[in-house]
Backbone bond lengths (Angstrom), bond angles and torsions (degrees), N, CA, C in turn:
res aa  C-N    CA-C-N  psi(-1)  N-CA   C-N-CA  omega(-1)  CA-C   N-CA-C  phi
1 M - - - 1.559 - - 1.552 105.58 -
2 I 1.317 111.90 137.00 1.506 113.39 -178.88 1.596 105.58 -85.47
3 K 1.318 117.92 136.37 1.448 126.93 -178.48 1.543 109.69 -117.76
4 A 1.360 116.32 -27.22 1.533 120.12 -172.34 1.431 110.39 -138.07
5 L 1.265 110.88 152.20 1.480 124.31 175.06 1.675 107.93 -121.65
6 I 1.263 116.60 123.96 1.494 117.43 -177.07 1.570 108.62 -118.38
7 F 1.329 115.05 132.58 1.459 120.05 -172.62 1.567 109.19 -121.69
8 D 1.335 117.50 147.89 1.446 118.86 169.19 1.437 108.24 -90.88
9 F 1.250 119.17 165.60 1.414 123.80 -177.70 1.559 113.15 -87.72
10 A 1.405 113.28 -76.04 1.405 122.88 -174.85 1.540 108.54 -66.28
11 G 1.340 114.51 122.30 1.602 121.43 -175.24 1.611 111.54 90.44
12 V 1.297 117.11 -9.74 1.437 118.05 179.41 1.489 110.49 -126.43
13 I 1.268 124.88 -69.88 1.430 134.60 177.53 1.450 108.36 -67.28
14 G 1.398 115.32 -48.89 1.425 118.93 179.91 1.535 109.01 -132.49
15 T 1.264 120.87 169.27 1.447 121.83 179.66 1.428 107.92 -72.97
16 E 1.359 120.29 165.66 1.548 124.08 178.80 1.457 104.51 -83.15
17 G 1.272 117.69 88.29 1.476 126.67 179.47 1.552 108.00 -61.02
18 Y 1.272 117.40 -45.26 1.553 118.55 -175.38 1.542 109.80 -72.33
19 S 1.312 114.37 -40.40 1.535 114.68 178.34 1.494 112.12 -59.77
20 L 1.375 111.52 -50.05 1.471 112.34 178.10 1.557 115.13 -58.01
21 W 1.258 114.28 -40.28 1.438 122.17 177.58 1.608 112.17 -61.47
22 A 1.342 111.74 -42.75 1.525 115.46 -178.02 1.520 108.32 -73.82
23 K 1.308 117.54 -33.03 1.632 116.88 174.05 1.485 109.78 -56.65
24 E 1.461 117.18 -40.02 1.375 116.50 -179.30 1.510 114.58 -62.86
25 Q 1.425 107.28 -41.42 1.434 111.09 -177.60 1.602 113.51 -70.75
26 K 1.259 118.49 -29.92 1.442 128.39 171.77 1.563 109.32 -61.95
27 A 1.250 113.13 -39.15 1.501 119.65 -172.50 1.627 107.33 -72.72
28 K 1.251 113.38 -24.30 1.480 123.08 173.36 1.500 113.57 -75.67
29 G 1.306 112.30 -7.65 1.508 120.24 -178.27 1.513 116.74 78.50
30 I 1.374 111.29 24.44 1.529 119.36 179.11 1.483 109.63 -72.61
31 E 1.288 116.87 -41.82 1.517 120.39 -177.65 1.615 106.22 -107.75
32 S 1.250 117.33 122.01 1.415 114.34 -177.56 1.663 103.37 -104.82
33 K 1.264 120.34 -86.23 1.417 122.48 -166.93 1.578 109.08 -98.43
34 S 1.326 118.82 -19.67 1.383 120.43 -173.67 1.523 110.53 -83.45
35 N 1.339 114.07 167.92 1.495 121.24 168.45 1.436 118.43 -100.44
36 Y 1.376 118.72 42.64 1.424 127.44 -162.20 1.435 104.91 -55.90
37 F 1.352 116.10 -57.76 1.574 123.64 -163.25 1.615 102.95 -64.74
38 H 1.287 116.86 -40.01 1.494 113.14 -175.97 1.488 111.01 -77.39
39 D 1.332 121.83 -33.66 1.385 123.55 178.71 1.598 112.40 -68.87
40 I 1.280 118.51 -41.47 1.423 118.35 -178.51 1.516 108.80 -77.45
41 S 1.330 119.37 -27.95 1.497 115.72 176.06 1.598 108.31 -70.80
42 D 1.317 115.69 -40.82 1.622 114.31 172.82 1.546 110.52 -53.86
43 D 1.322 113.75 -45.90 1.575 114.12 177.50 1.543 118.91 -51.22
44 M 1.433 105.82 -42.29 1.542 111.05 -176.37 1.565 106.18 -78.05
45 D 1.307 115.92 -36.70 1.529 116.10 179.01 1.526 114.16 -67.31
46 R 1.332 114.38 -25.66 1.478 120.43 176.16 1.518 111.86 -83.10
47 G 1.412 114.70 -13.10 1.414 116.10 178.90 1.652 106.67 88.52
48 S 1.267 118.28 4.89 1.434 117.78 -179.67 1.541 110.34 -68.09
49 I 1.255 117.60 -34.96 1.473 123.01 174.30 1.471 107.23 -125.18
50 S 1.427 111.15 154.20 1.566 114.13 177.08 1.500 110.55 -75.31
51 T 1.334 112.49 172.01 1.448 124.44 174.05 1.487 108.40 -61.45
52 Q 1.401 113.30 -37.23 1.451 119.15 -174.37 1.386 109.66 -69.75
53 T 1.329 123.47 -45.38 1.415 133.30 -178.26 1.547 109.03 -64.69
54 F 1.311 118.13 -44.65 1.468 123.69 168.91 1.416 115.93 -49.64
55 S 1.381 113.03 -50.77 1.514 118.54 -178.78 1.478 114.58 -65.73
56 Q 1.477 112.97 -37.86 1.544 117.35 -178.42 1.462 105.96 -69.48
57 E 1.334 126.96 -44.63 1.474 131.14 -179.54 1.352 113.47 -60.50
58 V 1.382 113.41 -51.80 1.507 113.32 -178.47 1.561 112.08 -72.26
59 A 1.331 119.03 -32.19 1.433 120.31 176.19 1.508 111.19 -52.19
60 K 1.410 112.48 -45.86 1.516 123.31 -177.02 1.499 109.29 -53.27
61 V 1.400 108.98 -49.57 1.568 113.32 -173.02 1.522 110.47 -70.71
62 V 1.276 113.79 -37.43 1.589 119.96 -174.91 1.477 107.67 -82.20
63 G 1.252 121.08 -27.83 1.577 119.19 179.34 1.400 109.58 86.38
64 I 1.453 124.14 38.37 1.378 126.93 173.50 1.499 108.22 -131.56
65 A 1.334 118.34 172.40 1.476 124.82 176.16 1.462 110.83 -66.86
66 S 1.301 122.81 139.95 1.468 120.06 178.37 1.398 111.83 -63.32
67 S 1.354 122.23 -24.19 1.521 123.16 175.75 1.489 108.75 -73.44
68 D 1.222 123.32 -15.53 1.449 119.79 176.79 1.476 116.35 -90.83
69 V 1.473 119.46 -7.40 1.457 118.87 -178.44 1.578 114.13 -65.35
70 W 1.422 116.62 -45.42 1.379 119.27 -177.34 1.581 107.60 -75.96
71 K 1.362 120.62 -29.10 1.482 122.49 176.04 1.504 105.65 -61.36
72 E 1.292 120.10 -50.95 1.373 117.68 -177.39 1.472 116.55 -66.17
73 I 1.330 119.46 -42.06 1.427 128.23 175.16 1.595 108.20 -56.56
74 S 1.260 116.79 -55.78 1.432 116.99 -171.65 1.500 114.03 -71.01
75 Q 1.282 117.70 -18.20 1.509 117.96 171.52 1.577 111.48 -70.32
76 K 1.349 117.93 -12.08 1.476 117.33 -179.70 1.491 107.69 -92.81
77 I 1.274 123.34 -11.39 1.414 124.23 -178.88 1.453 113.77 -81.22
78 K 1.321 111.03 124.20 1.499 122.02 174.67 1.390 105.55 -123.01
79 I 1.411 114.26 131.72 1.508 128.63 178.30 1.432 114.33 -77.48
80 N 1.251 119.27 128.39 1.468 127.13 -178.59 1.664 105.49 -82.71
81 N 1.317 108.48 82.72 1.532 113.39 -178.45 1.431 118.45 -66.85
82 E 1.347 117.75 -31.88 1.379 118.68 176.91 1.672 112.35 -64.16
83 L 1.398 113.32 -35.01 1.380 113.98 173.48 1.507 114.72 -69.89
84 L 1.353 121.79 -36.21 1.296 122.75 179.91 1.620 109.42 -66.57
85 D 1.307 115.49 -38.37 1.460 117.01 173.17 1.578 111.03 -54.89
86 L 1.380 109.97 -48.04 1.509 110.03 178.42 1.490 114.20 -61.72
87 I 1.334 118.15 -38.08 1.464 121.29 175.98 1.490 113.09 -60.43
88 V 1.326 121.54 -37.95 1.377 122.94 168.43 1.495 118.48 -46.27
89 N 1.400 112.52 -49.41 1.512 119.90 175.95 1.438 113.34 -71.75
90 L 1.324 119.24 -34.79 1.542 119.65 175.54 1.479 113.72 -71.10
91 K 1.264 120.54 -27.61 1.421 127.59 177.86 1.526 114.26 -67.02
92 K 1.362 115.16 -12.14 1.487 121.01 176.58 1.483 108.82 -71.87
93 K 1.387 116.15 -30.65 1.423 119.85 -175.67 1.558 119.84 -116.91
94 Y 1.465 108.33 -16.19 1.430 117.19 -174.53 1.487 111.43 -130.50
95 K 1.416 119.00 149.82 1.377 120.23 169.91 1.434 106.40 -74.19
96 T 1.349 120.66 151.33 1.502 124.85 176.09 1.365 109.97 -127.17
97 G 1.386 119.83 144.70 1.415 127.44 177.39 1.474 114.34 -130.54
98 L 1.198 118.87 153.75 1.523 127.99 174.65 1.496 106.19 -111.85
99 L 1.295 120.47 127.45 1.410 129.16 -179.54 1.459 110.80 -130.94
100 T 1.213 118.37 108.24 1.508 119.79 -171.38 1.499 118.58 -142.25
101 N 1.332 113.31 136.35 1.446 115.97 171.07 1.501 106.80 -84.59
102 Y 1.430 114.51 111.01 1.376 119.74 -173.05 1.558 111.43 -163.54
103 S 1.359 115.21 165.09 1.447 124.21 176.04 1.568 96.32 -78.52
104 D 1.459 107.37 131.09 1.642 110.23 175.72 1.580 108.18 -70.19
105 V 1.360 119.69 -25.07 1.447 113.45 178.23 1.606 112.77 -71.74
106 W 1.150 118.62 -39.48 1.415 121.63 176.61 1.542 112.71 -77.70
107 M 1.357 122.83 -36.41 1.352 123.58 175.07 1.617 111.49 -59.01
108 K 1.363 114.67 -49.22 1.361 120.82 178.15 1.483 111.35 -58.86
109 E 1.196 120.65 -34.17 1.571 121.14 178.73 1.555 105.64 -67.32
110 L 1.445 119.35 -44.29 1.402 121.51 -174.93 1.503 105.45 -69.44
111 I 1.331 123.45 -38.69 1.394 122.82 179.44 1.492 112.38 -61.79
112 S 1.313 116.32 -38.14 1.489 120.63 179.95 1.589 106.03 -76.21
113 K 1.262 121.12 -44.59 1.505 122.12 -173.93 1.601 105.94 -65.47
114 Y 1.216 122.19 -38.45 1.410 121.00 -174.89 1.575 115.22 -108.19
115 E 1.260 112.11 10.96 1.566 121.78 175.71 1.591 105.80 56.66
116 L 1.275 119.55 41.48 1.517 119.49 -171.82 1.573 107.77 -73.57
117 D 1.252 122.83 -25.51 1.439 126.66 175.17 1.498 115.31 -44.59
118 K 1.262 114.40 -38.54 1.507 120.01 -179.81 1.477 114.82 -67.66
119 Y 1.362 116.82 -20.91 1.481 120.34 179.93 1.455 113.65 -87.99
120 F 1.378 120.51 -11.31 1.391 119.71 -174.59 1.494 117.88 -138.37
121 D 1.338 113.56 136.77 1.461 121.19 177.55 1.497 114.68 -67.91
122 S 1.245 112.37 -34.87 1.542 117.96 174.97 1.498 111.42 -140.64
123 V 1.344 112.62 149.49 1.450 121.94 -178.19 1.563 104.34 -127.84
124 V 1.280 116.29 122.66 1.418 121.68 169.00 1.502 114.48 -116.98
125 I 1.256 111.24 121.48 1.537 119.72 -172.16 1.540 104.67 -114.11
126 S 1.289 118.76 122.72 1.530 122.48 -168.29 1.431 110.90 -57.91
127 S 1.420 119.96 -48.77 1.484 123.53 -175.44 1.506 111.75 -53.84
128 L 1.313 119.04 -38.96 1.378 119.35 176.99 1.572 120.30 -67.98
129 H 1.333 116.02 -18.79 1.538 125.99 172.75 1.368 117.87 -107.17
130 K 1.457 112.52 4.19 1.546 115.79 177.91 1.547 118.82 54.87
131 V 1.386 113.58 32.18 1.339 119.57 -175.50 1.578 110.35 -153.17
132 I 1.243 121.64 138.10 1.435 121.32 -178.18 1.575 108.41 -121.51
133 K 1.444 109.29 158.55 1.361 113.77 169.95 1.589 111.95 -67.21
134 P 1.218 117.92 143.18 1.409 134.41 18.39 1.583 120.31 -99.86
135 D 1.323 113.66 16.29 1.401 121.18 165.21 1.527 118.98 -48.59
136 K 1.355 123.38 117.30 1.359 127.40 -170.88 1.560 109.57 -59.51
137 K 1.347 119.08 -25.48 1.385 119.31 179.46 1.527 118.84 -55.85
138 I 1.311 113.50 -39.25 1.447 122.05 -175.98 1.556 114.67 -73.66
139 Y 1.379 112.24 -31.12 1.494 115.22 177.10 1.607 103.79 -72.93
140 Q 1.277 117.73 -40.48 1.538 116.49 177.24 1.440 115.82 -60.76
141 I 1.364 116.17 -35.28 1.521 123.21 173.70 1.523 111.86 -55.79
142 S 1.447 114.44 -43.46 1.529 122.06 -175.16 1.606 101.79 -73.32
143 L 1.250 123.18 -39.32 1.426 126.59 -177.32 1.549 110.35 -64.17
144 N 1.337 113.18 -45.72 1.432 121.90 176.64 1.645 112.41 -63.48
145 M 1.244 116.44 -37.20 1.319 121.46 178.01 1.591 113.86 -65.29
146 L 1.360 107.84 -35.30 1.525 114.63 -178.24 1.574 107.59 -89.41
147 K 1.288 113.37 -8.17 1.467 115.80 179.58 1.615 113.28 63.20
148 I 1.298 109.02 44.61 1.511 111.95 179.60 1.695 107.08 -138.07
149 K 1.261 111.45 167.78 1.542 121.24 178.69 1.486 105.79 -88.07
150 S 1.307 117.88 161.50 1.525 121.63 177.39 1.471 111.22 -57.83
151 E 1.341 120.84 -42.21 1.467 122.91 -178.86 1.469 113.77 -67.25
152 E 1.311 119.50 -10.24 1.433 120.65 -178.05 1.493 111.80 -97.17
153 A 1.321 119.19 12.01 1.479 120.22 -174.02 1.551 113.62 -136.36
154 L 1.248 114.52 156.65 1.481 114.65 172.10 1.591 103.84 -124.79
155 F 1.386 112.17 146.13 1.413 118.53 -176.81 1.526 107.42 -130.93
156 F 1.364 106.11 135.49 1.549 123.80 -177.27 1.584 111.16 -111.79
157 D 1.241 118.10 123.20 1.475 119.69 179.24 1.601 108.35 -146.32
158 D 1.189 120.43 158.26 1.531 122.08 178.78 1.475 113.58 -97.37
159 R 1.274 121.88 0.41 1.410 127.17 -179.80 1.520 115.39 -117.81
160 P 1.385 115.22 115.48 1.348 119.07 -179.81 1.525 119.52 -44.97
161 R 1.340 117.55 -44.40 1.511 123.31 176.13 1.531 107.40 -54.43
162 N 1.276 123.43 -43.04 1.491 126.67 -173.39 1.650 104.21 -70.34
163 I 1.376 113.71 -40.41 1.445 110.68 178.92 1.481 111.87 -62.41
164 E 1.370 122.98 -40.86 1.305 128.57 179.10 1.515 112.85 -62.89
165 G 1.365 112.30 -33.71 1.444 112.10 177.47 1.637 111.87 -68.21
166 G 1.230 114.26 -41.05 1.367 119.65 171.82 1.570 120.20 -49.70
167 E 1.253 102.40 -51.81 1.499 112.97 -179.25 1.510 110.24 -63.88
168 I 1.295 120.66 -29.21 1.442 119.51 -175.88 1.677 108.97 -67.29
169 I 1.263 118.20 -22.85 1.412 119.65 176.97 1.484 116.95 -100.71
170 G 1.475 111.80 6.08 1.530 122.39 174.17 1.546 106.95 90.86
171 L 1.148 122.18 17.36 1.496 126.09 175.60 1.586 110.06 -84.91
172 K 1.277 119.51 116.45 1.498 119.76 -171.70 1.648 98.03 -74.70
173 S 1.247 105.38 122.69 1.662 115.99 -174.19 1.416 110.35 -120.31
174 F 1.405 111.02 143.56 1.542 114.14 171.56 1.580 111.57 -134.69
175 L 1.270 106.18 145.02 1.421 116.17 176.14 1.506 114.17 -71.18
176 F 1.284 121.95 118.08 1.465 128.63 -179.34 1.500 107.01 -77.97
177 T 1.310 119.76 127.95 1.520 123.36 172.82 1.563 107.31 -132.11
178 T 1.297 118.59 -45.57 1.556 126.12 174.82 1.424 111.73 -140.87
179 N 1.343 116.10 167.78 1.377 114.29 177.02 1.460 111.46 -77.78
180 Q 1.295 121.74 -22.63 1.476 125.48 169.07 1.527 107.79 -49.86
181 K 1.395 112.31 -62.51 1.382 117.69 -174.52 1.525 114.51 -56.80
182 L 1.299 117.72 -35.73 1.439 120.54 172.55 1.480 113.88 -61.55
183 K 1.287 114.95 -41.28 1.465 113.67 179.04 1.564 113.19 -67.30
184 K 1.313 112.56 -38.05 1.366 117.54 178.23 1.689 109.79 -66.48
185 D 1.212 116.81 -35.11 1.455 120.27 176.65 1.567 108.76 -67.42
186 L 1.346 120.90 -38.06 1.366 127.35 179.71 1.500 105.08 -60.83
187 R 1.353 115.09 -61.35 1.467 121.04 178.67 1.520 113.33 -45.59
188 S 1.335 117.16 -40.83 1.475 119.60 -173.51 1.559 107.91 -71.13
189 C 1.345 119.97 -12.53 1.506 123.60 172.29 1.515 108.68 -100.34
190 G 1.256 123.93 12.62 1.380 124.92 179.66 1.531 117.92 76.34
191 I 1.355 114.34 23.35 1.475 121.37 177.23 1.526 108.98 -98.03
192 T 1.366 116.12 125.61 1.379 120.52 -175.28 1.616 101.95 -85.32
193 V 1.435 115.52 133.00 1.387 124.65 176.17 1.525 112.78 -120.03
């Protein structure tokens, strides 16, 4: 029996602000053959480097002030209000969780700005736990916070590798592409939307 629904933030609850911003930088020719933007983002999301260090390093590469990095990224984030409205209804019957690879400093700002805490019974931010999806440890942290077993939850993420990570621990996982698909996925599991 499904007791909880777990959602990613970037690409599901909100747009991929960093990815959109990084694509613009790549288009300017800043990143050629390396995976600089991906790798340094993973380091921050894992808590290996601070948000401040990330901003300083990226600012040097891009040629902007470090204080402008988050400003530019956050301007790209648009909240999926239709999904949040659905979560309000789902929360009447199910526990809800947010599980995200993100800087805790920036995610806490977004949670406050958009009042996201009212939508979720638990929030797991990767940098606080020093582990990122698709590592099975982070899914288990989310399940433990919700006090449920993997077979009692559904997980939604926009990245195939993170879906695979959830499935490895027995978490029924769905690739998020649109709100309509998410509703269809919920219905396929017997959840009324």
